[in-house]
C-alpha positions as a printed Julia matrix, in Angstrom:
562×3 Matrix{Float64}:
   3.08    4.93  -21.8
  -0.3     5.76  -20.59
  -2.07    2.85  -21.76
   0.29    0.81  -19.63
   0.06    2.7   -16.41
  -3.44    2.73  -16.69
  -3.85   -1.11  -16.76
  -1.43   -1.34  -13.98
  -4.31    0.98  -12.28
  -7.31   -1.45  -13.43
  -5.32   -4.34  -12.37
  -4.29   -3.37   -8.9
  -6.36   -4.83   -6.19
  -7.92   -7.67   -8.06
  -4.74   -9.38  -10.02
  -1.47   -8.87   -7.72
   0.68  -11.11   -9.64
  -0.06   -8.84  -12.77
   0.15   -5.75  -11.42
   3.46   -6.72   -9.98
   4.53   -7.69  -13.56
   3.31   -4.49  -15.26
   5.03   -2.37  -12.36
   8.14   -4.07  -13.14
   8.26   -3.56  -17.06
   7.29    0.17  -16.18
  10.22    0.05  -13.94
  12.45    0.15  -17.1
  10.73    2.72  -18.94
  10.89    5.23  -15.85
  13.59    7.47  -16.98
  11.31    8.57  -20.4
   8.4     9.24  -18.27
   6.91   12.45  -18.45
   6.55   14.73  -15.16
   3.52   13.52  -15.09
   3.6     9.78  -15.82
   6.26   10.18  -13.3
   3.82   11.3   -10.8
   1.74    8.39  -11.8
   3.91    5.51  -11.7
   5.56    6.76   -8.49
   1.21    6.58   -6.64
   1.2     2.69   -8.38
   4.54    1.77   -6.33
   3.27    3.11   -3.0
   0.08    1.37   -3.49
   2.77   -1.82   -4.38
   4.64   -1.05   -1.26
   1.14   -0.61    1.06
  -0.41   -3.91   -0.02
   2.6    -5.43    1.55
   2.02   -3.88    4.7
   4.4    -1.14    5.06
   2.41    1.53    4.91
   4.63    4.16    6.32
   6.97    4.1     3.44
   3.69    4.05    1.11
   2.35    7.17    2.95
   5.92    8.66    2.67
   5.24    8.93   -1.21
   1.54    9.57   -1.25
   2.37   12.53    1.17
   5.16   13.75   -1.33
   2.82   13.69   -3.92
  -0.33   15.13   -2.28
   2.73   17.89   -1.51
   3.8    19.08   -4.62
   2.69   20.49   -7.99
   1.3    17.22   -9.79
  -2.08   17.07  -11.36
  -5.27   17.97   -9.55
  -6.03   13.81  -10.43
  -2.92   12.62   -9.12
  -2.82   14.59   -5.66
  -6.45   13.29   -5.6
  -5.61    9.6    -5.96
  -2.93   10.38   -3.5
  -4.79   11.96   -0.7
  -7.37    9.19   -1.39
  -4.8     6.31   -0.5
  -3.23    8.71    2.52
  -6.85    8.39    3.38
  -7.3     4.54    3.35
  -3.94    3.92    4.61
  -4.92    5.82    7.62
  -8.19    3.78    8.22
  -5.09    0.98    8.52
  -3.1     2.3    10.43
  -5.89    4.08   12.8
  -4.69    7.65   12.24
  -7.87    9.46   12.66
  -7.45   12.89   13.47
  -5.07   13.32   10.17
  -7.57   11.24    8.67
 -10.2    13.34    9.24
  -8.96   16.25    7.61
  -8.06   14.22    4.42
 -11.71   13.76    4.21
 -11.81   17.6     4.33
  -9.44   17.84    1.33
 -11.14   15.2    -0.54
 -14.55   16.67    0.03
 -13.21   20.63   -0.8
 -11.79   19.57   -4.42
 -14.14   16.61   -5.37
 -16.1    19.13   -7.4
 -13.33   20.17   -9.47
 -12.67   16.82  -10.91
 -13.81   15.45  -14.3
 -12.95   11.63  -14.38
 -16.35    9.94  -12.81
 -14.27    7.01  -11.84
 -11.7     9.03   -9.56
 -14.94   10.8    -7.65
 -16.62    7.59   -6.96
 -13.0     6.3    -5.86
 -12.65    9.3    -3.46
 -16.53    8.75   -1.92
 -15.82    5.16   -1.52
 -12.76    5.69    0.87
 -14.5     8.62    2.47
 -17.32    6.05    3.34
 -14.64    3.16    4.3
 -12.9     5.44    6.5
 -16.34    6.19    8.38
 -16.35    2.41    8.84
 -13.27    1.77   10.28
 -13.8     5.22   12.11
 -17.13    3.58   13.55
 -19.25    5.97   12.27
 -21.52    3.53   10.67
 -24.45    5.42    9.41
 -22.32    8.17    7.92
 -20.53    5.07    5.93
 -23.79    3.69    5.01
 -25.06    7.31    3.46
 -22.12    7.75    1.34
 -21.87    4.02    0.03
 -25.53    4.1    -0.68
 -24.97    7.4    -2.5
 -21.96    5.56   -4.44
 -24.38    2.57   -5.2
 -26.92    4.7    -6.39
 -24.42    5.75   -9.55
 -24.76    2.21  -10.7
 -21.65    1.4   -11.01
 -19.96   -1.19  -13.02
 -17.14   -3.24  -11.98
 -15.07   -2.54   -9.34
 -16.95    0.26   -8.42
 -20.04   -1.53   -8.1
 -18.18   -3.93   -5.92
 -16.44   -1.79   -3.62
 -20.55    0.27   -3.06
 -21.88   -3.46   -2.24
 -19.35   -4.34    0.08
 -18.9    -1.12    2.5
 -22.95   -1.32    2.38
 -22.65   -4.34    3.47
 -20.06   -3.7     5.96
 -21.95   -1.25    7.76
 -25.08   -2.75    7.88
 -22.81   -5.47    9.85
 -21.97   -3.28   12.39
 -25.24   -1.75   12.91
 -26.39   -5.07   13.44
 -29.01   -4.91   10.14
 -27.23   -7.85    8.74
 -28.22  -11.56    8.73
 -27.13  -14.48    6.59
 -30.29  -14.72    4.6
 -29.87  -10.61    4.06
 -30.03  -10.02    0.08
 -27.14   -7.6     0.72
 -24.51  -10.23    0.8
 -25.47  -11.7    -2.82
 -25.52   -8.96   -4.46
 -21.92   -7.86   -2.84
 -21.28  -11.18   -3.72
 -22.12  -11.05   -6.88
 -20.96   -7.63   -7.91
 -17.45   -8.37   -6.5
 -17.51  -12.11   -8.68
 -18.15   -9.97  -12.18
 -14.36   -8.31  -12.02
 -12.91  -10.99  -10.43
 -12.05   -8.15   -6.81
 -10.65  -10.91   -4.93
  -9.81   -8.92   -1.73
 -13.06   -7.12   -1.35
 -14.74  -10.7    -2.01
 -12.4   -12.09    0.73
 -13.39   -9.45    3.25
 -17.22   -9.7     2.42
 -16.58  -13.63    3.61
 -14.98  -12.87    6.93
 -18.82  -11.0     7.8
 -20.27  -14.29    6.91
 -18.23  -15.9     8.82
 -18.41  -13.99   11.88
 -22.16  -14.32   11.48
 -21.79  -18.07   11.24
 -19.89  -17.82   14.61
 -22.5   -15.41   16.44
 -24.91  -18.37   15.11
 -22.87  -20.87   16.79
 -21.75  -22.44   13.33
 -18.43  -22.48   13.53
 -18.34  -25.86   11.03
 -20.17  -23.43    8.63
 -17.52  -20.76    9.17
 -14.62  -22.98    8.76
 -16.22  -24.56    5.72
 -16.94  -20.97    4.01
 -13.17  -19.66    5.1
 -11.0   -22.84    3.96
 -12.76  -23.01    0.61
 -12.18  -19.04   -0.09
  -8.32  -19.07    2.12
  -6.48  -20.33   -1.4
  -6.9   -16.73   -3.43
  -6.3   -14.81   -0.38
  -3.29  -16.74    0.21
  -1.9   -16.48   -3.26
  -2.3   -12.57   -3.46
  -0.44  -12.31    0.27
  -3.08   -9.17    1.18
  -1.83   -8.98    4.99
  -4.66   -7.12    6.66
  -7.89   -9.68    5.36
  -5.62  -12.86    5.47
  -4.76  -12.46    8.95
  -8.59  -12.08    9.95
  -9.18  -15.13    7.46
  -6.34  -17.07    9.99
  -7.63  -15.44   13.74
 -11.14  -16.43   12.52
 -10.35  -19.97   11.77
  -8.33  -20.5    14.94
 -11.54  -19.39   16.78
 -14.02  -21.53   14.6
 -11.32  -24.84   15.6
 -11.36  -23.83   18.9
 -15.31  -24.28   19.15
 -15.57  -27.1    17.51
 -12.4   -28.48   19.99
  -9.64  -29.39   17.31
  -7.13  -27.63   19.28
  -4.12  -28.03   17.13
  -5.72  -26.43   14.41
  -6.64  -23.72   16.46
  -3.11  -23.32   17.74
  -1.79  -24.01   14.15
  -3.83  -20.59   13.04
  -3.22  -18.77   16.01
   0.31  -18.35   16.01
   0.1   -18.06   12.31
  -1.87  -14.68   12.5
   0.47  -13.69   14.96
   3.5   -14.3    12.67
   1.49  -12.62   10.25
  -0.21   -9.58   12.12
   3.92   -8.42   13.55
   4.29   -4.91   12.72
   0.51   -4.77   11.46
  -1.36   -1.97   13.36
  -4.46   -3.67   13.67
  -5.1    -5.57   17.08
  -8.67   -7.12   16.55
  -6.7   -10.23   14.77
  -3.82  -10.96   17.15
  -6.62  -10.28   20.1
  -8.69  -12.96   18.71
  -5.77  -15.21   18.05
  -4.03  -14.86   21.34
  -7.32  -16.07   23.15
  -7.55  -18.52   21.15
  -3.83  -19.9    22.03
  -4.65  -19.26   26.1
  -8.09  -21.57   25.48
  -5.82  -24.14   23.61
  -3.19  -23.89   27.08
  -5.96  -24.39   29.3
  -7.06  -27.35   27.73
  -3.3   -28.66   27.28
  -2.78  -27.98   31.19
  -0.07  -26.03   29.62
  -0.93  -23.16   32.68
   2.63  -21.3    32.0
   1.48  -21.14   28.46
  -1.7   -19.91   28.94
  -0.53  -17.29   31.47
   1.59  -15.96   29.12
  -0.88  -16.06   25.81
  -3.68  -14.56   28.13
  -1.47  -11.62   29.4
  -0.44  -10.97   25.25
  -4.97  -11.17   25.22
  -5.02   -8.59   27.58
  -2.55   -6.66   25.78
  -4.05   -6.65   22.47
  -7.63   -6.48   24.2
  -6.89   -3.56   25.54
  -5.23   -1.53   22.76
  -8.1    -2.68   20.97
 -10.43   -1.07   23.63
  -7.97    1.83   23.33
  -8.74    2.57   19.69
 -12.38    2.39   20.32
 -11.99    5.55   22.57
  -9.71    7.4    20.35
 -11.81    6.81   17.33
 -14.82    8.46   19.55
 -12.65   11.33   20.63
 -11.34   12.09   17.3
 -14.76   12.26   15.59
 -16.26   13.8    18.61
 -19.55   13.14   17.68
 -20.07   10.69   21.03
 -21.91   12.11   23.69
 -20.52   11.91   26.87
 -22.71    9.84   28.92
 -22.9     7.28   25.31
 -18.97    7.1    25.44
 -19.04    6.33   29.52
 -21.75    3.44   29.53
 -19.89    1.79   26.88
 -16.36    2.1    28.56
 -18.38    1.44   31.96
 -19.83   -2.36   29.96
 -16.35   -2.95   28.4
 -14.7    -2.47   31.24
 -17.18   -5.28   33.7
 -16.57   -7.51   30.68
 -13.05   -7.59   31.03
 -13.79   -7.98   34.77
 -15.6   -10.88   34.06
 -13.44  -12.71   31.64
 -10.52  -12.47   34.78
 -12.8   -14.0    37.03
 -13.25  -16.65   34.89
  -9.44  -16.98   34.13
  -8.91  -17.48   37.35
 -11.4   -19.21   38.38
 -10.21  -22.19   35.49
  -6.92  -22.01   36.78
  -8.08  -22.16   40.43
  -9.74  -25.56   39.44
  -6.77  -27.4    38.48
  -4.01  -28.79   40.38
  -4.69  -26.19   43.3
  -1.67  -28.38   44.83
   1.19  -26.98   42.61
   2.8   -24.07   44.2
   4.46  -23.07   40.6
   0.36  -22.75   39.05
  -0.39  -20.84   42.26
   2.21  -18.3    42.37
   1.59  -17.89   38.77
  -2.21  -16.95   38.84
  -1.52  -14.7    41.53
   0.46  -12.84   38.98
  -1.71  -13.03   36.39
  -4.97  -11.49   39.04
  -2.72   -9.24   40.26
  -1.22   -7.71   36.54
  -4.78   -7.51   35.24
  -6.44   -6.24   38.16
  -3.66   -3.73   37.77
  -4.51   -2.72   34.16
  -8.58   -2.47   35.16
  -7.0     0.03   37.68
  -4.95    2.46   35.04
  -7.66    1.94   32.57
 -10.36    3.32   35.37
  -8.03    6.42   35.88
  -7.41    7.13   32.95
 -11.4     6.9    32.32
 -11.42    9.39   35.05
  -8.93   11.95   33.81
 -10.47   11.97   30.41
 -13.73   13.19   32.21
 -12.06   15.84   33.95
 -10.5    16.94   30.91
 -14.15   17.01   29.49
 -15.05   18.79   32.35
 -12.69   21.51   32.34
 -12.01   21.93   28.53
 -14.04   23.58   25.93
 -15.02   20.92   23.54
 -14.76   22.51   20.45
 -11.69   24.67   21.05
  -9.47   22.34   23.26
  -8.54   24.96   25.81
 -10.26   25.53   29.36
 -14.15   26.44   29.57
 -15.21   29.3    31.51
 -16.66   27.39   34.48
 -12.63   26.2    35.11
 -11.43   29.08   33.9
 -12.99   31.03   37.01
 -11.84   28.39   39.68
  -8.27   28.01   38.1
  -7.75   32.27   38.11
  -9.24   32.61   41.49
  -6.69   30.33   42.75
  -3.77   32.13   40.79
  -5.23   35.13   42.1
  -5.23   33.73   46.13
  -1.08   33.04   45.31
  -0.18   36.23   43.86
  -1.79   38.69   46.17
   0.1    36.2    49.21
   3.57   36.63   47.35
   2.6    40.32   46.39
   3.32   39.03   42.72
   1.73   41.07   39.72
  -0.84   39.44   38.18
  -2.53   40.33   34.69
  -5.54   40.08   32.29
  -6.14   39.84   28.78
  -9.13   39.97   27.16
 -10.05   39.59   23.73
 -12.82   38.98   21.21
 -12.78   38.45   17.51
 -13.35   41.55   14.71
 -17.12   40.98   12.83
 -17.03   37.47   13.93
 -20.87   37.42   13.14
 -20.22   38.53    9.78
 -18.02   35.58    9.42
 -20.34   33.14   10.45
 -22.94   35.12    8.53
 -21.24   34.77    5.16
 -19.65   31.5     5.05
 -21.57   29.36    8.14
 -20.79   28.41   11.15
 -18.72   25.32   10.32
 -16.34   27.9     9.14
 -16.61   30.21   12.23
 -16.15   26.95   14.31
 -12.56   26.68   12.08
 -11.88   30.26   12.71
 -12.27   29.73   17.34
 -10.28   26.74   17.09
  -7.28   27.92   14.98
  -7.01   31.05   17.05
  -7.13   29.52   20.1
  -4.35   26.51   19.1
  -2.41   29.76   17.57
  -2.4    31.74   21.18
  -2.09   28.39   22.92
   1.35   27.78   21.07
   2.66   31.08   21.77
   1.22   31.75   25.27
   3.45   30.82   28.12
   3.64   27.59   29.79
   1.26   28.16   33.21
  -1.18   31.08   31.59
  -4.63   30.32   31.82
  -6.33   30.66   28.69
  -9.84   30.65   28.33
 -12.95   30.48   25.54
 -15.32   32.55   27.8
 -18.3    32.17   25.53
 -18.57   32.77   21.82
 -16.05   34.53   19.91
 -14.51   35.87   23.9
 -11.14   34.57   24.95
  -9.04   35.65   28.35
  -6.35   34.8    29.65
  -4.57   35.14   33.09
  -0.71   35.56   33.69
   0.75   35.16   37.1
   3.7    36.94   38.22
   3.2    39.42   35.41
   2.74   43.31   35.28
   0.41   45.14   32.38
   3.69   46.12   30.2
   4.65   42.81   29.81
   1.2    41.93   29.35
   0.99   44.5    26.36
   3.95   42.99   24.7
   1.99   39.4    25.13
  -0.64   40.44   23.93
   0.55   42.12   20.69
   1.95   38.84   19.86
  -1.28   37.63   19.96
  -2.96   40.55   17.87
  -0.04   39.6    15.27
  -0.64   35.83   15.12
  -4.22   35.84   14.71
  -4.09   38.71   11.69
  -1.28   36.25   10.48
  -4.02   33.31   10.2
  -4.24   31.82    6.68
  -7.99   31.43    6.32
  -7.91   29.37    2.9
  -7.82   25.94    4.31
 -11.4    26.76    5.89
 -12.36   26.86    2.0
 -12.83   31.0     2.14
 -10.68   33.75    2.16
 -11.2    36.17    4.75
  -9.4    38.48    7.03
  -8.8    37.4    10.87
  -8.39   40.2    13.04
  -9.04   40.81   17.41
  -9.21   43.64   19.72
  -7.54   42.86   22.95
  -7.86   44.49   26.46
  -5.01   44.18   29.22
  -5.28   45.38   32.96
  -2.98   43.86   36.02
  -3.37   43.83   39.75
  -1.98   46.69   40.4
  -4.72   49.35   38.49
  -7.61   46.66   39.45
  -6.19   45.05   42.31
  -6.81   41.59   43.23
 -10.22   40.15   42.31
 -11.19   38.32   39.08
 -14.3    40.48   38.77
 -12.12   43.51   38.54
  -9.21   42.05   36.45
 -11.72   40.72   33.65
 -14.42   43.99   33.72
 -11.52   46.35   33.22
  -9.83   44.42   30.49
 -13.61   43.99   28.67
 -13.48   47.96   29.04
  -9.89   47.93   27.31
 -10.67   45.91   24.59
 -14.57   48.02   24.16
 -12.25   50.91   23.85
  -9.68   48.84   21.5
 -12.62   47.9    19.34
 -14.31   51.7    19.21
 -10.99   53.03   18.44
 -10.51   50.89   15.23
 -10.22   47.38   15.97
  -7.63   44.79   16.1
  -5.15   46.82   18.46
  -4.47   46.0    22.01
  -5.25   48.54   24.93
  -4.54   49.15   28.21
  -7.36   50.41   31.38
  -5.41   52.99   31.91
  -6.08   54.2    28.63
  -9.65   53.61   29.59
  -9.27   55.88   32.4
  -7.0    58.98   30.33
 -10.25   58.94   27.84
 -12.84   59.3    30.82
 -10.53   61.36   32.55
 -10.28   64.0    29.83
 -14.11   63.63   28.65
 -15.12   65.21   32.55
 -16.55   68.21   33.3
 -15.49   70.97   35.82
 -18.42   72.25   37.28
């Protein structure tokens, strides 16, 4: 039984027909499987479902295996597959967490093939999220193992993909022949097909659309036979774009429509974007301006989704510099506006006397300008968010906290409402950084912030003042209520499980509380008195909440009457 499962696993990416036949045979034998064999079989069935484009159902099965008590090997396979489909379905934030899981478990895996599989999918994910230098590093690490068969094919293809997007690949680059040779040896049709898409795009970049068509047509039948939707949709869209360049509009339209039909339900906008642009150009050449408008709006929507996805990748990964991201946004926006002006000019030059065409053109212009305005507004909101929030914890930073707190102070003073301040500092945080590293410290800060934000009141002003120090301003709240809320924070922080960080250690914090009845309507006084109370909490044992009145009581008890 184990041999049959392993055989099915070995052919799953290179011989879909044989893979499906083996799974059908195994389906009848499932009642006799051991629990481990049953889990392995479920993993393979999920792969079969994902291969057909149904990532949602496949992810449910893999997620269940990942969270079950199955073997480490099956869990690793499930996590690898989840990461792979998250790249295809653009779940970037979740995918980054699965990279952490894979890297945490990798050293426990004894099977070299599984380790290589994990490294390859990490490289694949980094390619899809746009971090091509990191992807190249992992691919080269994989290639350095001197793999044979599929492992070598995957490594070579990942290197080629990274260099393509880093603009370090030409048609005469030795990496191309090396990748083709490695994938041909083990008949890896899927990976070979991906390689041919990069070559076709290089031909198109060089203006050789005829060579792109020949390459794609010569290798179309195998990928159509296995019907691997993600790659096949790229083939069809590139053929549509290539035939446009050759002036063969009937074929361009045919492949454009095939792309749209194939991509329905898929979360992959790039082939749709290319196909709609080709269909738009065909309609313009045919003077069918009603279809031209329809396809251009579809192209603009797909283009917008593709563009928004690029921004989501950068924000999820948090590596791009703010200025670089903004510059990219502006360049993309200018490109879209330039395309809009060219489209408007083409339509204006054709039968300007026709009222119906004029109205269609006007509607198109207004719609696209609205999209551009909405996109610009979103960019401004994103930059405003970045300027007001701490990049690590995603709560208010010190600068915006001061401004917001001052406004709240004025409002409460005018209405004669109470206002309170909670200030807390993580206990022995330097020890955590020194013992487990700053990455672990960052993990603690993010989880403390998200934990407190989840249990805080909606209108509270919650900020990271710096380092491990946090502050909360609570409008219409007296010190007694603030003490209860601070105690909730303290308990929640103490309950945080540090195990997911890769290390096990306690997390606690010391709190200081005051309100306007004790400290007045001065932000400086409120934070200063809360800071005094917090230090009293630290000096008297940590992991507790102290009121400013406790500080005053201590000072009074220490007074000397002469």
